[in-house]
All heavy atoms as an XYZ file, in Angstrom:
741
protein
N      14.231    -21.341     12.249
C      15.599    -20.897     12.216
C      16.006    -20.510     13.630
O      15.206    -19.944     14.369
C      15.744    -19.696     11.281
C      17.124    -19.123     11.328
S      17.450    -17.631     10.368
C      16.234    -17.569      9.134
N      17.234    -20.796     13.985
C      17.759    -20.343     15.274
C      18.813    -19.262     15.036
O      19.139    -18.939     13.899
C      18.321    -21.524     16.080
C      19.445    -22.235     15.362
O      20.205    -21.642     14.601
N      19.568    -23.527     15.598
N      19.338    -18.693     16.122
C      20.274    -17.581     15.999
C      21.534    -17.993     15.237
O      22.046    -17.234     14.409
C      20.644    -17.023     17.374
C      21.559    -15.807     17.270
C      21.914    -15.269     18.614
C      22.922    -14.165     18.523
N      24.158    -14.486     17.815
N      22.038    -19.185     15.491
C      23.249    -19.648     14.812
C      23.050    -19.675     13.292
O      23.896    -19.197     12.533
C      23.636    -21.034     15.325
C      24.900    -21.574     14.722
C      25.264    -22.931     15.314
C      26.526    -23.463     14.685
N      26.904    -24.758     15.262
N      21.921    -20.213     12.858
C      21.637    -20.256     11.420
C      21.423    -18.858     10.851
O      21.838    -18.563      9.739
C      20.435    -21.152     11.134
C      20.753    -22.612     11.323
C      19.600    -23.488     10.919
C      19.985    -24.932     11.164
N      19.069    -25.865     10.550
N      20.762    -17.996     11.623
C      20.575    -16.616     11.184
C      21.931    -15.931     11.013
O      22.182    -15.275      9.997
C      19.721    -15.850     12.189
C      19.502    -14.360     11.890
C      18.725    -14.177     10.597
C      18.782    -13.697     13.050
N      22.812    -16.099     11.994
C      24.156    -15.514     11.901
C      24.889    -16.019     10.663
O      25.538    -15.245      9.948
C      24.980    -15.846     13.155
C      24.462    -15.163     14.409
O      23.729    -14.165     14.290
O      24.807    -15.643     15.510
N      24.793    -17.312     10.394
C      25.460    -17.892      9.229
C      24.891    -17.328      7.929
O      25.658    -17.002      7.006
C      25.326    -19.418      9.247
C      26.117    -20.075     10.348
C      25.788    -21.554     10.528
O      24.756    -22.041     10.053
N      26.659    -22.267     11.225
N      23.584    -17.191      7.845
C      22.958    -16.657      6.629
C      23.360    -15.200      6.398
O      23.655    -14.795      5.275
C      21.443    -16.792      6.695
C      20.993    -18.248      6.580
C      19.529    -18.414      6.785
N      18.779    -17.860      5.655
C      17.459    -17.810      5.606
N      16.738    -18.278      6.604
N      16.854    -17.295      4.559
N      23.359    -14.408      7.477
C      23.763    -13.009      7.353
C      25.224    -12.924      6.933
O      25.590    -12.089      6.094
C      23.507    -12.244      8.673
C      22.001    -12.130      8.924
C      24.155    -10.859      8.629
C      21.647    -11.584     10.297
N      26.065    -13.777      7.501
C      27.487    -13.777      7.155
C      27.678    -14.044      5.663
O      28.462    -13.353      4.995
C      28.236    -14.815      7.995
N      26.971    -15.004      5.145
C      27.089    -15.334      3.716
C      26.616    -14.160      2.858
O      27.270    -13.777      1.881
C      26.282    -16.612      3.378
C      26.147    -16.795      1.875
C      26.945    -17.829      4.007
N      25.484    -13.565      3.226
C      24.916    -12.469      2.437
C      25.749    -11.189      2.495
O      25.747    -10.414      1.537
C      23.487    -12.161      2.902
C      22.445    -13.226      2.569
C      21.132    -12.913      3.266
C      22.239    -13.318      1.064
N      26.451    -10.968      3.601
C      27.191     -9.718      3.771
C      28.695     -9.851      3.537
O      29.397     -8.841      3.472
C      26.988     -9.145      5.182
O      27.513    -10.068      6.144
C      25.524     -8.863      5.445
N      29.186    -11.091      3.457
C      30.623    -11.291      3.286
C      31.410    -11.107      4.575
O      32.638    -11.025      4.551
N      30.721    -11.036      5.699
C      31.374    -10.908      7.011
C      31.587    -12.303      7.589
O      30.962    -13.271      7.160
C      30.493    -10.108      7.981
C      30.110     -8.750      7.498
C      31.244     -7.810      7.699
N      30.813     -6.463      7.334
C      31.542     -5.414      7.520
N      32.719     -5.516      8.066
N      31.104     -4.236      7.147
N      32.437    -12.378      8.594
C      32.659    -13.672      9.242
C      31.482    -13.980     10.168
O      30.835    -13.072     10.704
C      33.955    -13.661     10.047
O      33.830    -12.844     11.186
N      31.222    -15.270     10.365
C      30.137    -15.671     11.250
C      30.356    -15.172     12.673
O      29.411    -14.658     13.287
C      29.938    -17.199     11.215
O      29.640    -17.588      9.872
C      28.797    -17.631     12.110
N      31.580    -15.249     13.240
C      31.768    -14.714     14.601
C      31.498    -13.205     14.689
O      30.948    -12.723     15.685
C      33.230    -15.022     14.912
C      33.571    -16.189     14.048
C      32.763    -15.983     12.794
N      31.850    -12.461     13.655
C      31.597    -11.017     13.646
C      30.092    -10.744     13.642
O      29.596     -9.913     14.412
C      32.261    -10.380     12.432
C      32.099     -8.887     12.346
C      32.767     -8.293     11.102
O      33.147     -9.041     10.183
O      32.873     -7.057     11.064
N      29.365    -11.451     12.790
C      27.917    -11.291     12.727
C      27.275    -11.725     14.043
O      26.379    -11.058     14.560
C      27.322    -12.088     11.538
C      25.802    -12.120     11.603
C      27.792    -11.510     10.212
N      27.749    -12.817     14.621
C      27.206    -13.311     15.883
C      27.375    -12.275     16.989
O      26.467    -12.074     17.813
C      27.863    -14.628     16.275
N      28.515    -11.609     17.018
C      28.745    -10.571     18.026
C      27.778     -9.409     17.837
O      27.241     -8.863     18.813
C      30.194    -10.082     17.958
N      27.530     -9.038     16.596
C      26.615     -7.931     16.304
C      25.177     -8.302     16.676
O      24.482     -7.529     17.341
C      26.720     -7.506     14.825
C      28.094     -6.880     14.567
C      25.588     -6.553     14.446
C      28.427     -6.701     13.104
N      24.722     -9.489     16.270
C      23.341     -9.871     16.571
C      23.144    -10.069     18.080
O      22.102     -9.711     18.619
C      22.896    -11.129     15.802
O      23.797    -12.200     16.072
C      22.815    -10.868     14.310
N      24.138    -10.598     18.758
C      24.038    -10.759     20.218
C      23.943     -9.402     20.903
O      23.146     -9.217     21.834
C      25.240    -11.529     20.765
O      25.201    -12.862     20.321
N      24.744     -8.457     20.450
C      24.704     -7.110     21.017
C      23.346     -6.473     20.757
O      22.747     -5.869     21.655
C      25.825     -6.235     20.423
O      27.077     -6.847     20.720
C      25.786     -4.825     20.977
N      22.835     -6.616     19.554
C      21.521     -6.078     19.211
C      20.449     -6.647     20.133
O      19.633     -5.910     20.689
C      21.190     -6.393     17.748
C      19.766     -6.147     17.386
C      19.295     -4.865     17.170
C      18.875     -7.202     17.278
C      17.964     -4.635     16.848
C      17.553     -6.985     16.960
C      17.093     -5.693     16.748
N      20.454     -7.958     20.317
C      19.439     -8.589     21.158
C      19.561     -8.158     22.617
O      18.551     -7.898     23.279
C      19.521    -10.110     21.037
C      19.125    -10.666     19.663
C      19.443    -12.152     19.581
C      17.660    -10.399     19.371
N      20.788     -8.052     23.125
C      20.983     -7.589     24.504
C      20.455     -6.168     24.688
O      19.795     -5.867     25.678
C      22.465     -7.656     24.895
C      22.910     -9.042     25.321
C      24.257     -9.005     26.018
N      25.325     -8.452     25.195
C      26.079     -9.140     24.356
N      25.890    -10.430     24.207
N      27.026     -8.551     23.659
N      20.753     -5.294     23.735
C      20.272     -3.916     23.823
C      18.747     -3.855     23.763
O      18.109     -3.098     24.503
C      20.874     -3.064     22.697
C      22.365     -2.784     22.795
C      22.858     -2.124     21.523
C      22.667     -1.923     24.012
N      18.168     -4.660     22.895
C      16.724     -4.683     22.752
C      16.070     -5.160     24.051
O      15.119     -4.536     24.547
C      16.338     -5.593     21.585
C      14.892     -5.552     21.229
S      14.661     -6.462     19.683
C      12.929     -6.780     19.777
N      16.576     -6.240     24.627
C      16.016     -6.766     25.875
C      16.196     -5.754     27.007
O      15.281     -5.534     27.802
C      16.644     -8.133     26.220
C      16.290     -8.560     27.641
C      16.199     -9.181     25.219
N      17.350     -5.119     27.077
C      17.600     -4.129     28.120
C      16.568     -2.999     28.052
O      16.003     -2.591     29.059
C      19.006     -3.555     27.990
C      19.356     -2.591     29.137
C      20.625     -1.862     28.887
N      20.405     -0.949     27.763
C      21.354     -0.288     27.144
N      22.604     -0.448     27.491
N      21.081      0.528     26.147
N      16.312     -2.508     26.848
C      15.338     -1.433     26.696
C      13.929     -1.903     27.035
O      13.152     -1.172     27.653
C      15.382     -0.850     25.288
C      16.640     -0.025     25.048
O      17.343      0.294     26.032
O      16.923      0.289     23.884
N      13.575     -3.129     26.647
C      12.255     -3.663     26.987
C      12.084     -3.782     28.494
O      11.037     -3.422     29.039
C      12.043     -5.030     26.323
C      11.837     -5.011     24.809
C      11.888     -6.420     24.249
C      10.540     -4.319     24.438
N      13.113     -4.265     29.182
C      13.055     -4.402     30.638
C      12.903     -3.040     31.303
O      12.234     -2.913     32.331
C      14.301     -5.151     31.164
C      14.425     -5.062     32.672
C      14.256     -6.607     30.714
N      13.469     -2.016     30.721
C      13.344     -0.653     31.248
C      11.967     -0.041     30.975
O      11.704      1.098     31.340
C      14.408      0.251     30.635
C      15.801     -0.054     31.107
C      16.767      0.872     30.432
N      18.103      0.672     30.954
C      19.176      1.272     30.493
N      19.082      2.119     29.475
N      20.353      1.032     31.005
N      11.131     -0.786     30.290
C       9.789     -0.290     30.002
C       9.688      0.496     28.713
O       8.651      1.086     28.425
N      10.734      0.512     27.916
C      10.719      1.239     26.647
C      10.166      0.352     25.540
O      10.288     -0.870     25.585
C      12.140      1.685     26.286
C      12.739      2.630     27.302
C      14.169      3.009     26.957
O      14.518      3.013     25.750
O      14.929      3.296     27.890
N       9.584      0.991     24.556
C       9.160      0.269     23.355
C      10.327      0.235     22.395
O      11.102      1.183     22.307
C       7.987      0.967     22.677
C       6.712      0.865     23.442
C       5.555      1.528     22.739
N       5.976      2.370     21.627
C       5.192      2.781     20.659
N       3.936      2.460     20.662
N       5.645      3.531     19.688
N      10.434     -0.843     21.633
C      11.463     -0.951     20.597
C      10.737     -0.965     19.263
O       9.950     -1.869     18.978
C      12.315     -2.223     20.774
C      13.313     -2.367     19.643
C      13.018     -2.210     22.129
N      10.988      0.061     18.468
C      10.325      0.206     17.177
C      11.339     -0.043     16.076
O      12.365      0.637     15.993
C       9.727      1.600     17.054
C       9.121      1.899     15.719
C       8.211      1.143     15.039
C       9.367      3.047     14.910
N       7.871      1.741     13.863
C       8.580      2.924     13.749
C      10.181      4.163     15.051
C       8.587      3.870     12.744
C      10.171      5.101     14.039
C       9.378      4.955     12.909
N      11.069     -1.030     15.239
C      11.914     -1.345     14.090
C      11.098     -1.031     12.837
O      10.247     -1.836     12.433
C      12.336     -2.819     14.110
C      13.036     -3.290     15.386
C      13.268     -4.790     15.344
C      14.345     -2.547     15.579
N      11.319      0.149     12.242
C      10.510      0.553     11.085
C      10.496     -0.522     10.003
O      11.521     -1.116      9.682
C      11.209      1.825     10.597
C      11.897      2.359     11.809
C      12.335      1.144     12.577
N       9.334     -0.783      9.471
C       9.177     -1.785      8.433
C       9.045     -3.192      8.982
O       8.791     -4.134      8.238
N       9.221     -3.358     10.288
C       9.104     -4.690     10.887
C       8.014     -4.703     11.945
O       7.067     -5.462     11.843
C      10.443     -5.133     11.484
C      10.441     -6.558     11.941
C      10.468     -7.602     11.039
C      10.404     -6.858     13.294
C      10.448     -8.918     11.463
C      10.397     -8.172     13.726
C      10.412     -9.199     12.817
N       8.164     -3.883     12.971
C       7.143     -3.842     14.008
C       7.636     -3.184     15.273
O       8.748     -2.662     15.340
N       6.775     -3.236     16.288
C       7.065     -2.625     17.581
C       6.982     -3.690     18.662
O       6.037     -4.477     18.694
C       6.052     -1.507     17.884
O       6.090     -0.553     16.825
C       6.373     -0.818     19.198
N       7.971     -3.705     19.536
C       8.005     -4.629     20.655
C       7.791     -3.846     21.938
O       8.320     -2.751     22.103
C       9.365     -5.333     20.743
C       9.653     -6.241     19.584
C      10.167     -5.736     18.403
C       9.417     -7.605     19.679
C      10.444     -6.570     17.331
C       9.681     -8.443     18.615
C      10.197     -7.930     17.438
N       7.033     -4.420     22.859
C       6.871     -3.836     24.186
C       6.715     -4.988     25.164
O       6.410     -6.113     24.780
C       5.671     -2.900     24.237
O       4.484     -3.600     23.941
N       6.924     -4.686     26.437
C       6.854     -5.729     27.443
C       5.948     -5.267     28.572
O       5.989     -4.111     28.985
C       8.256     -6.019     27.971
C       8.382     -7.394     28.533
S      10.071     -8.009     28.534
C      10.788     -7.068     29.834
N       5.125     -6.186     29.062
C       4.221     -5.888     30.169
C       4.307     -7.013     31.186
O       4.687     -8.127     30.866
C       2.786     -5.758     29.685
C       2.533     -4.526     28.876
C       1.071     -4.316     28.668
C       0.897     -2.985     27.954
N      -0.437     -2.501     28.019
N       3.929     -6.689     32.393
C       3.890     -7.692     33.445
C       4.966     -7.462     34.476
O       5.690     -6.466     34.448
N       5.068     -8.393     35.409
C       6.065     -8.320     36.461
C       7.057     -9.459     36.282
O       6.794    -10.417     35.556
C       5.379     -8.414     37.825
C       4.438     -7.241     38.075
C       3.829     -7.286     39.463
O       4.399     -7.951     40.336
O       2.791     -6.649     39.643
N       8.167     -9.367     36.975
C       9.207    -10.387     36.869
C       8.578    -11.755     37.101
O       7.814    -11.958     38.020
C      10.340    -10.115     37.886
C      11.367    -11.224     37.829
C      10.985     -8.774     37.610
N       8.913    -12.704     36.258
C       8.347    -14.042     36.336
C       7.112    -14.210     35.476
O       6.737    -15.316     35.139
N       6.478    -13.103     35.118
C       5.275    -13.158     34.295
C       5.331    -12.148     33.161
O       4.308    -11.637     32.722
C       4.036    -12.891     35.152
C       3.797    -13.940     36.211
C       2.522    -13.676     37.001
O       1.713    -12.833     36.575
O       2.349    -14.320     38.028
N       6.521    -11.826     32.717
C       6.684    -10.833     31.659
C       6.192    -11.387     30.329
O       6.414    -12.554     30.004
C       8.145    -10.426     31.535
C       8.714     -9.659     32.719
C      10.211     -9.483     32.548
C       8.037     -8.317     32.863
N       5.534    -10.530     29.563
C       5.079    -10.901     28.228
C       5.599     -9.872     27.243
O       5.486     -8.673     27.470
C       3.558    -10.925     28.171
C       2.943    -12.012     28.996
C       1.466    -12.125     28.772
N       0.850    -10.853     28.445
C      -0.371    -10.520     28.764
N      -1.134    -11.354     29.399
N      -0.873     -9.348     28.426
N       6.169    -10.355     26.161
C       6.636     -9.460     25.106
C       5.551     -9.417     24.044
O       5.089    -10.452     23.572
C       7.974     -9.952     24.497
C       8.386     -9.070     23.332
C       9.058     -9.991     25.557
N       5.145     -8.206     23.699
C       4.147     -8.013     22.655
C       4.833     -7.554     21.379
O       5.771     -6.785     21.422
C       3.125     -6.972     23.092
C       2.306     -7.438     24.264
C       1.351     -6.393     24.743
N       0.858     -5.569     23.642
C      -0.040     -4.621     23.769
N      -0.560     -4.374     24.935
N      -0.429     -3.903     22.739
N       4.335     -8.025     20.253
C       4.870     -7.645     18.950
C       3.720     -7.171     18.087
O       2.774     -7.912     17.855
C       5.573     -8.833     18.300
C       5.942     -8.614     16.859
C       6.799     -7.597     16.494
C       5.434     -9.429     15.867
C       7.145     -7.382     15.161
C       5.773     -9.234     14.537
C       6.631     -8.208     14.189
N       3.799     -5.927     17.651
C       2.805     -5.369     16.733
C       3.478     -5.228     15.372
O       4.421     -4.458     15.211
C       2.306     -4.027     17.237
C       1.530     -4.179     18.541
C       1.034     -2.865     19.042
N       0.161     -2.269     18.037
C      -0.188     -0.997     18.034
N       0.246     -0.186     18.964
N      -0.971     -0.525     17.094
N       2.968     -5.956     14.405
C       3.562     -5.947     13.058
C       3.311     -4.629     12.356
O       2.254     -4.033     12.491
C       2.958     -7.069     12.216
C       3.145     -8.433     12.797
C       2.299     -9.421     12.046
N       0.912     -9.002     12.134
C      -0.106     -9.820     12.309
N       0.083    -11.091     12.404
N      -1.337     -9.370     12.372
N       4.293     -4.215     11.572
C       4.107     -3.016     10.746
C       3.307     -3.384      9.502
O       3.199     -4.552      9.130
C       5.461     -2.445     10.329
O       6.040     -3.267      9.334
N       2.779     -2.362      8.852
C       2.039     -2.566      7.603
C       2.947     -3.215      6.555
O       2.530     -4.130      5.848
C       1.487     -1.228      7.101
C       0.814     -1.334      5.771
N      -0.422     -1.928      5.622
C       1.198     -0.954      4.538
C      -0.760     -1.903      4.335
N       0.204     -1.306      3.658
N       4.188     -2.753      6.465
C       5.125     -3.309      5.482
C       5.424     -4.774      5.790
O       5.490     -5.600      4.878
C       6.420     -2.500      5.456
C       7.484     -2.969      4.464
C       6.952     -2.973      3.038
C       8.717     -2.095      4.564
N       5.578     -5.130      7.064
C       5.824     -6.515      7.452
C       4.681     -7.407      6.962
O       4.909     -8.460      6.370
C       5.971     -6.614      8.978
C       6.201     -8.009      9.480
C       7.492     -8.487      9.635
C       5.138     -8.834      9.815
C       7.713     -9.769     10.109
C       5.355    -10.116     10.284
C       6.647    -10.582     10.427
N       3.449     -6.981      7.202
C       2.284     -7.764      6.780
C       2.256     -7.883      5.261
O       1.999     -8.956      4.709
C       0.977     -7.126      7.306
C      -0.253     -7.804      6.716
C       0.946     -7.188      8.825
N       2.562     -6.800      4.576
C       2.563     -6.811      3.112
C       3.623     -7.779      2.578
O       3.355     -8.560      1.666
C       2.812     -5.401      2.590
C       2.633     -5.264      1.103
C       2.769     -3.817      0.647
O       3.006     -2.920      1.452
N       2.622     -3.596     -0.623
N       4.815     -7.749      3.151
C       5.874     -8.664      2.708
C       5.502    -10.113      3.011
O       5.760    -11.011      2.196
C       7.197     -8.300      3.386
C       7.811     -6.970      2.949
C       9.006     -6.634      3.836
C       8.215     -7.017      1.494
N       4.899    -10.341      4.147
C       4.463    -11.681      4.512
C       3.435    -12.199      3.509
O       3.517    -13.341      3.050
C       3.878    -11.666      5.929
C       3.430    -12.998      6.503
C       4.591    -13.975      6.589
C       2.811    -12.792      7.872
N       2.487    -11.353      3.142
C       1.470    -11.749      2.164
C       2.113    -12.069      0.817
O       1.723    -13.015      0.145
C       0.425    -10.642      2.009
C      -0.467    -10.507      3.210
C      -1.377     -9.297      3.119
O      -1.072     -8.320      2.443
N      -2.489     -9.356      3.826
N       3.118    -11.289      0.426
C       3.799    -11.536     -0.850
C       4.517    -12.877     -0.838
O       4.537    -13.583     -1.839
C       4.806    -10.430     -1.140
C       4.170     -9.144     -1.568
C       5.201     -8.074     -1.863
O       6.412     -8.363     -1.783
O       4.792     -6.955     -2.163
N       5.129    -13.220      0.286
C       5.852    -14.487      0.376
C       4.895    -15.677      0.404
O       5.189    -16.729     -0.148
C       6.750    -14.509      1.617
C       7.951    -13.581      1.542
C       8.668    -13.521      2.886
C       8.921    -14.040      0.462
N       3.745    -15.501      1.036
C       2.772    -16.586      1.111
C       1.962    -16.727     -0.169
O       1.523    -17.812     -0.513
C       1.830    -16.363      2.297
C       2.484    -16.440      3.669
C       1.478    -16.076      4.766
C       3.065    -17.820      3.930
N       1.766    -15.609     -0.867
C       0.956    -15.599     -2.090
C       1.678    -14.773     -3.156
O       1.250    -13.663     -3.472
C      -0.426    -15.009     -1.809
C      -1.137    -15.663     -0.667
N      -1.704    -16.898     -0.761
C      -1.331    -15.250      0.617
C      -2.238    -17.230      0.407
N      -2.017    -16.245      1.252
N       2.769    -15.274     -3.726
C       3.556    -14.492     -4.691
C       2.715    -13.967     -5.852
O       1.881    -14.676     -6.384
C       4.601    -15.483     -5.208
C       4.636    -16.569     -4.197
C       3.274    -16.616     -3.563
N       2.945    -12.704     -6.190
C       2.289    -12.100     -7.337
C       0.906    -11.535     -7.062
O       0.363    -10.796     -7.864
N       0.299    -11.858     -5.918
C      -1.049    -11.378     -5.634
C      -1.067    -10.014     -4.961
O      -2.081     -9.335     -4.968
C      -1.784    -12.383     -4.732
C      -2.078    -13.692     -5.416
C      -2.848    -14.642     -4.513
O      -3.630    -14.161     -3.657
O      -2.664    -15.851     -4.656
N       0.053     -9.609     -4.335
C       0.100     -8.360     -3.584
C       1.306     -7.539     -4.031
O       2.338     -7.570     -3.390
C       0.211     -8.634     -2.073
C      -0.903     -9.488     -1.542
C      -0.752    -10.854     -1.450
C      -2.099     -8.908     -1.162
C      -1.777    -11.643     -0.965
C      -3.137     -9.693     -0.669
C      -2.970    -11.065     -0.573
N       1.192     -6.802     -5.142
C       2.351     -6.034     -5.617
C       2.765     -4.953     -4.618
O       1.920     -4.364     -3.957
C       1.850     -5.413     -6.926
C       0.369     -5.426     -6.814
C       0.008     -6.591     -5.928
N       4.079     -4.743     -4.485
C       4.614     -3.718     -3.582
C       4.177     -2.345     -4.077
O       4.145     -2.085     -5.271
C       6.139     -3.760     -3.560
C       6.711     -4.977     -2.873
S       6.508     -4.907     -1.090
C       7.590     -3.556     -0.690
N       3.872     -1.469     -3.146
C       3.572     -0.097     -3.513
C       4.873      0.607     -3.855
O       5.894      0.382     -3.218
C       2.894      0.622     -2.356
C       1.532      0.105     -2.027
C       0.928      0.851     -0.856
O       1.175      2.065     -0.749
O       0.228      0.223     -0.071
N       4.838      1.461     -4.844
C       6.027      2.192     -5.247
C       6.554      3.017     -4.086
O       5.804      3.677     -3.382
C       5.680      3.094     -6.433
C       6.886      3.631     -7.149
C       6.479      4.330     -8.405
C       7.705      4.740     -9.181
N       7.372      5.357    -10.442
N       7.874      2.933     -3.856
C       8.508      3.720     -2.817
C       8.410      3.128     -1.422
O       8.882      3.716     -0.475
N       7.824      1.944     -1.272
C       7.663      1.345      0.040
C       8.799      0.356      0.353
O       8.784     -0.275      1.384
C       6.337      0.602      0.149
C       5.134      1.516      0.111
C       4.989      2.214      1.439
C       3.721      3.033      1.434
N       3.460      3.692      2.673
N       9.772      0.216     -0.513
C      10.874     -0.681     -0.222
C      10.725     -2.018     -0.926
O       9.723     -2.304     -1.549
N      11.760     -2.795     -0.836
C      11.754     -4.102     -1.469
C      12.225     -5.144     -0.480
O      12.806     -4.848      0.538
C      12.689     -4.127     -2.701
O      14.004     -3.835     -2.250
C      12.238     -3.147     -3.751
N      11.975     -6.382     -0.804
C      12.404     -7.499      0.027
C      13.429     -8.289     -0.778
O      13.142     -8.729     -1.870
C      11.197     -8.380      0.364
C      11.488     -9.408      1.396
C      11.557     -9.055      2.729
C      11.701    -10.723      1.034
C      11.813     -9.997      3.682
C      11.956    -11.669      1.989
C      12.016    -11.315      3.317
N      14.656     -8.432     -0.229
C      15.712     -9.115     -1.016
C      15.422    -10.569     -1.248
O      14.810    -11.221     -0.477
C      16.953     -8.945     -0.148
C      16.493     -8.563      1.209
C      15.106     -8.019      1.064
C-alpha cells in the first residue's frame, strides 16, 4: 500500500474527504520525521516505537514493535489461534 491508497481507505472508513485525510497524514508524517531528526523517539502505543541513529546520509530508522502489534499481526496471519486478551483493544 502507498500513502495515496492509505489516504483513500481512511477517507472511506471515516467519511472524510481524501484531500482532508491526505493533509492530516502528511502533517503527521512531517511531525514524526521532524522529531526523529531531532533525536527524539516517537512512541505510538499499541503500534511501536521509532528512533533514528546515524549521521546525515547514513541515517537509519529503527522500529520496535509493541506487544499488541505483534499479537494483532499473529491474529491476521493465523485467525482464531491467538485470541485477544480482554481489555487489550480490538482490531477493526
